[in-house]
MARMAR-481049 format. One record per residue (C-alpha): x, y, z. Coordinates in Angstrom, 2 decimals. Layout:
residues N
X	Y	Z
...
end
This chain:
residues 436
171.51	-22.92	137.18
172.84	-25.78	139.31
170.48	-28.70	139.91
170.54	-28.22	143.69
169.60	-24.59	143.24
166.71	-25.59	141.00
165.42	-28.02	143.65
165.67	-25.31	146.30
163.73	-22.83	144.18
161.02	-25.38	143.43
160.66	-26.34	147.07
160.65	-22.70	148.16
158.05	-21.87	145.52
155.89	-24.77	146.69
156.15	-23.65	150.30
155.52	-19.97	149.55
152.85	-20.20	146.86
151.08	-23.47	147.59
151.50	-24.78	151.09
151.62	-21.44	152.94
148.48	-19.97	151.28
146.67	-23.26	151.87
147.65	-23.20	155.54
146.62	-19.55	155.87
143.24	-20.14	154.22
142.68	-23.26	156.29
143.62	-21.41	159.47
141.33	-18.54	158.52
138.44	-20.95	157.88
139.16	-22.80	161.09
139.33	-19.57	163.09
135.99	-18.43	161.73
134.43	-21.65	162.96
135.59	-21.21	166.52
133.33	-20.14	169.36
135.51	-17.11	170.00
135.01	-15.81	166.44
131.25	-16.40	166.64
131.09	-14.41	169.87
133.12	-11.59	168.36
130.71	-11.45	165.41
127.77	-11.34	167.77
129.39	-8.58	169.81
130.18	-6.60	166.65
126.59	-6.66	165.38
125.13	-6.02	168.82
127.33	-2.93	169.12
126.47	-1.83	165.57
122.72	-2.12	166.16
122.95	-0.39	169.54
124.89	2.53	168.07
122.48	2.89	165.15
119.20	2.55	167.08
120.01	3.69	170.61
118.73	0.37	172.02
120.55	-2.56	173.56
120.67	-5.48	171.11
121.03	-9.21	171.46
122.01	-11.45	168.52
121.82	-15.23	168.78
123.95	-16.20	165.76
125.60	-14.53	162.76
125.75	-16.19	159.33
127.79	-14.72	156.48
126.31	-15.51	153.07
128.99	-13.68	151.11
131.22	-10.67	151.72
128.94	-7.83	152.78
125.80	-9.97	153.21
124.89	-11.36	156.63
122.00	-13.10	158.35
121.39	-12.38	162.02
119.40	-15.03	163.87
117.21	-14.47	166.95
117.62	-10.69	167.17
116.15	-8.81	170.16
116.03	-5.06	170.81
115.98	-4.16	174.50
115.28	-0.93	176.34
118.54	-0.14	178.19
116.60	1.67	180.93
114.14	-1.18	181.55
114.44	-3.73	184.40
116.35	-6.88	183.53
113.22	-9.08	183.69
111.23	-6.94	181.24
110.68	-8.55	177.80
112.39	-7.07	174.70
110.81	-4.20	172.81
111.07	-6.09	169.52
112.32	-9.47	168.27
112.95	-11.13	164.90
113.87	-14.72	164.17
115.89	-13.93	161.04
117.31	-10.64	159.77
119.24	-10.45	156.50
121.41	-7.41	155.80
123.05	-6.41	152.54
123.94	-3.46	150.35
121.39	-2.60	147.65
121.51	-0.24	144.70
120.21	2.66	146.80
121.51	1.85	150.28
121.22	-0.67	153.09
118.57	-3.37	152.62
117.20	-5.29	155.60
114.93	-8.32	155.19
113.27	-9.81	158.28
110.86	-12.66	158.95
108.50	-13.27	161.85
109.06	-10.02	163.75
107.27	-9.19	166.97
106.81	-5.90	168.83
105.24	-5.57	172.27
102.31	-3.20	171.65
102.60	-1.83	175.17
106.17	-0.77	174.36
105.34	1.09	171.13
105.55	4.57	172.74
109.00	3.80	174.16
110.18	2.30	170.86
108.86	5.33	168.96
110.54	7.77	171.37
113.94	6.12	171.05
113.80	5.82	167.26
112.49	9.39	166.93
115.35	10.79	168.99
118.03	8.72	167.25
116.86	8.57	163.63
114.81	11.75	163.15
116.45	14.12	165.63
119.98	12.80	165.20
122.90	14.72	163.67
122.20	16.53	160.39
124.38	14.21	158.32
123.39	12.77	154.96
123.20	8.98	155.17
122.39	6.27	152.66
118.72	5.30	152.57
117.64	2.27	154.58
114.97	-0.15	153.36
113.39	-2.61	155.78
110.97	-5.35	154.73
109.23	-7.67	157.20
107.14	-10.54	155.89
105.07	-10.84	159.07
105.03	-8.52	162.09
103.01	-9.25	165.22
101.96	-6.51	167.63
101.86	-8.61	170.79
99.11	-7.68	173.23
99.65	-7.53	177.01
98.90	-10.76	178.90
95.67	-9.37	180.36
94.23	-8.71	176.86
95.54	-11.45	174.51
92.69	-10.84	172.04
94.30	-7.53	171.11
97.27	-9.11	169.33
97.50	-8.00	165.72
99.48	-9.41	162.78
100.65	-7.18	159.92
101.91	-8.43	156.57
103.98	-6.86	153.81
105.61	-4.35	156.17
107.98	-2.01	154.34
109.89	0.89	155.87
112.08	3.41	154.03
114.29	5.87	155.90
116.50	8.66	154.56
118.31	11.53	156.28
120.07	14.64	155.04
121.21	18.07	156.14
117.67	19.46	155.75
116.03	16.79	157.86
114.86	13.18	157.82
111.91	11.35	156.37
110.43	7.89	156.52
107.49	5.97	155.10
105.92	2.82	156.48
103.53	0.59	154.54
101.63	-2.42	155.86
98.46	-4.46	155.57
96.42	-6.32	158.13
97.01	-10.07	157.79
94.65	-11.47	155.16
93.96	-8.11	153.49
94.91	-7.57	149.83
93.68	-4.02	149.14
95.51	-0.70	149.33
98.02	-0.78	152.19
98.01	1.58	155.13
100.71	4.26	154.95
102.42	6.20	157.69
104.72	9.00	156.52
107.04	10.78	158.93
108.95	13.98	158.13
111.26	16.17	160.18
112.06	19.41	158.38
115.08	21.32	159.71
114.83	23.96	156.98
112.11	25.84	158.88
111.97	26.95	162.49
110.76	25.97	164.94
111.67	22.47	163.78
108.72	20.06	163.90
108.01	16.41	163.24
104.94	15.66	161.14
103.41	12.25	160.65
100.40	11.35	158.54
98.46	8.10	158.70
96.29	6.87	155.81
94.51	3.69	156.85
94.23	2.38	153.29
91.46	0.04	152.13
90.79	-1.58	155.51
90.02	0.15	158.82
92.59	-0.21	161.59
91.67	-1.46	165.09
91.88	1.42	167.54
93.54	-0.77	170.17
96.57	-0.99	167.86
96.87	2.82	167.89
95.98	3.26	171.56
99.54	2.77	172.93
100.54	5.96	171.08
97.14	7.69	171.40
95.79	6.63	174.83
92.51	8.51	174.29
91.46	5.79	171.83
91.24	3.25	174.66
87.92	4.85	175.69
86.31	3.93	172.37
86.17	0.19	173.09
88.00	-2.96	172.05
85.95	-3.42	168.85
86.34	0.15	167.58
88.04	0.69	164.20
89.22	3.83	162.41
89.15	4.41	158.65
90.49	7.70	157.33
93.38	10.13	157.62
95.13	11.48	160.69
97.92	14.09	160.69
99.88	15.16	163.78
102.60	17.82	163.97
104.69	18.03	167.12
107.19	20.61	168.27
109.07	20.93	171.53
106.07	21.73	173.74
103.09	21.97	171.37
101.17	19.74	169.01
98.68	20.31	166.20
96.51	17.69	164.52
93.82	17.17	161.90
91.57	14.17	161.26
88.93	13.14	158.74
87.44	9.67	158.75
85.10	7.30	160.55
85.19	5.52	163.90
83.14	2.33	163.69
81.66	0.36	166.59
82.34	2.96	169.29
81.35	1.50	172.65
79.17	4.14	174.30
79.40	2.37	177.64
83.16	2.87	177.77
82.99	6.33	176.23
80.24	7.76	178.43
79.03	5.49	181.22
82.50	4.61	182.50
83.72	8.22	182.31
80.74	10.25	183.50
77.87	9.84	186.02
75.33	8.90	183.32
74.20	5.71	181.63
74.47	5.39	177.86
74.97	2.06	176.10
75.10	0.91	172.49
77.54	0.78	169.58
77.84	3.92	167.48
79.47	4.95	164.23
81.07	8.39	164.42
81.95	10.25	161.21
84.50	13.08	161.40
84.18	15.38	158.41
86.67	17.84	159.87
88.53	17.83	163.18
91.37	20.17	164.08
93.48	20.61	167.20
95.77	23.58	167.80
98.26	23.53	170.65
96.56	20.40	171.95
93.11	22.07	172.06
90.16	21.07	169.89
89.13	24.15	167.88
87.04	22.71	165.03
84.87	19.60	164.92
82.21	18.63	162.40
80.59	15.25	161.90
77.83	12.95	163.05
77.05	10.08	165.42
74.58	7.24	164.88
73.74	4.37	167.25
70.98	1.87	166.27
69.88	1.10	169.82
70.82	0.93	173.49
69.95	2.30	176.92
69.96	5.89	178.18
69.46	7.24	181.68
67.11	10.00	182.74
70.03	11.96	184.12
71.51	12.27	180.63
68.42	13.45	178.79
67.64	15.89	181.62
71.21	17.22	181.41
70.76	17.61	177.65
67.58	19.64	178.19
69.16	21.90	180.81
72.58	22.45	179.27
72.22	21.78	175.52
68.69	23.23	175.13
67.28	19.98	173.74
63.52	19.43	173.65
62.33	16.38	175.59
59.00	14.59	175.04
56.42	14.80	177.81
56.40	11.00	178.12
59.91	11.19	179.61
58.90	13.61	182.37
58.37	10.91	184.96
60.38	10.88	188.22
60.19	7.07	188.44
61.70	6.50	184.98
65.46	6.08	185.67
66.32	4.73	182.21
64.79	3.56	178.93
65.67	1.50	175.88
66.04	3.70	172.81
65.65	2.71	169.18
67.99	5.20	167.54
70.40	7.93	168.62
71.59	10.11	165.75
72.76	13.69	165.49
75.19	15.92	163.67
77.58	18.20	165.52
79.46	21.34	164.63
82.03	22.92	166.95
83.56	26.18	165.81
85.63	28.00	168.39
83.57	28.14	171.57
80.18	27.55	169.90
78.49	24.16	169.51
75.44	23.20	167.44
73.64	19.84	167.44
71.16	18.69	164.80
69.01	15.56	165.04
69.43	13.05	162.21
67.25	10.08	163.18
65.80	8.31	160.15
62.46	7.80	161.87
60.58	10.59	163.63
60.23	14.26	162.81
63.06	16.47	161.52
65.71	17.36	164.12
65.01	14.14	166.06
68.00	13.18	168.22
66.54	10.16	170.04
63.65	7.78	169.33
62.09	4.95	171.29
62.08	1.36	170.05
58.90	2.05	168.05
60.43	5.04	166.27
58.57	7.69	168.30
60.65	10.89	168.77
61.77	11.43	172.35
64.41	14.18	172.11
64.71	16.92	169.49
67.43	19.45	168.80
66.89	23.17	168.50
68.35	25.31	165.67
70.58	27.43	167.87
74.17	27.45	169.08
75.16	26.80	172.67
78.51	27.47	174.36
80.92	24.57	173.88
81.31	24.34	177.65
77.64	23.33	177.80
78.66	19.84	176.68
80.91	19.59	179.74
78.06	20.77	181.94
75.81	18.08	180.47
78.28	15.22	180.92
79.83	16.18	184.27
77.33	16.38	187.09
76.75	19.25	189.47
79.55	19.68	191.97
80.31	21.77	195.00
83.58	22.67	193.24
82.89	25.44	190.73
85.61	26.79	188.43
85.18	29.54	185.80
85.37	28.07	182.27
87.87	30.59	180.89
91.31	30.30	179.29
93.08	31.82	182.27
92.42	28.78	184.49
93.55	26.14	181.97
97.14	25.98	183.19
96.06	25.66	186.81
93.65	22.85	186.01
96.44	20.85	184.38
98.68	21.31	187.42
96.25	20.77	190.31
94.54	17.54	191.42
90.86	17.49	190.46
87.90	15.77	192.18
85.98	12.95	190.52
82.45	13.46	189.24
79.71	12.07	191.49
76.35	10.59	190.43
73.78	13.26	190.07
70.46	13.32	191.93
67.74	13.42	189.30
65.47	16.39	189.82
61.98	16.78	188.51
61.95	19.19	185.56
61.03	22.76	186.39
58.63	22.93	183.45
56.54	20.49	181.53
57.99	18.87	178.44
56.75	19.50	174.94
54.25	16.97	173.63
55.55	15.46	170.40
53.23	14.00	167.80
53.97	11.24	165.33
end
């Protein structure tokens, strides 16, 4: 080969195999460092998250650790139907994504969810992840070192921090399932577990979720956004036990067994009904069952170590629940008293209710004692209609409605009047004298 040809081949080889690849790699590196590339990466991951979750997403910065492994900084999930000035549903300072041996692995630090927005977040994720197309997808594992349930501004004391949060999701042609584990910050015992299953193999298709609180009780205010009825139990109330809920298109069934601790009787009774009852009670549920949203079985007990009760309430208990009241309470000028203990068991089966006194002091069947331990109210060993409890709590009214199943639908559709304070009437008969 001629010398000039050799020089040409060497120069061409240098250009093609050395200089050109170096220029291409340098250009590629330079392009990836431009603002335009960073914005395109942000847009890509925002679109990916929005498509997967059904929520608008905002990503502050994308960092690529290696091919297939990324870190997303300052991630926010936003309700697309919310006003522009509303805060995000959830945020995380750092989210790392990568492929694991069994599927997608997501690691997050310092996450935050607005507790008030939990129902909306649950609805969106339920529709997208559990009720989505019946297509088998790789499992997803999410781990969050610290997750804060941010309380609304008017109740900052209700913020709650969870640690060791782990979520596993999997979907297939027969349905979808997920399991969430977490602990309250500072706890080291058995974690709480929430399992969610949607089974498409049976019809009608239903979603079932089961909560086991683990070693530590859970504050009820953390569950109240999804179960608003818990708000009436007080800010200090905690639940320890198991709760299972099954929902279909228009119906829901549930079971519960556990203990509510520190139930605020003022919020539960005094603020809901025209009676006065104060104190903190522990309520044990041995068995509770709801069918089609209606309570059909309830067995357990209530115990409060002291508080205040109004005459209207013990008179209502005598008239409607067939309780026996001590003669010392039959005084028209005795609007309320301090009690020493309130304790009773309850059994609701169908439309029949039975109460049984369980005070430690006093005679058997004692429901209420004074501060010296003297029995004031006793239960009777007989069943009463379940509607008698409503009659005892809700005062007399000019509006009278038959308590039968046929009027249930109308009551849910029509506006109802508020209960008004009752006028205490002198008892029609003398009370029973109770001895120590």
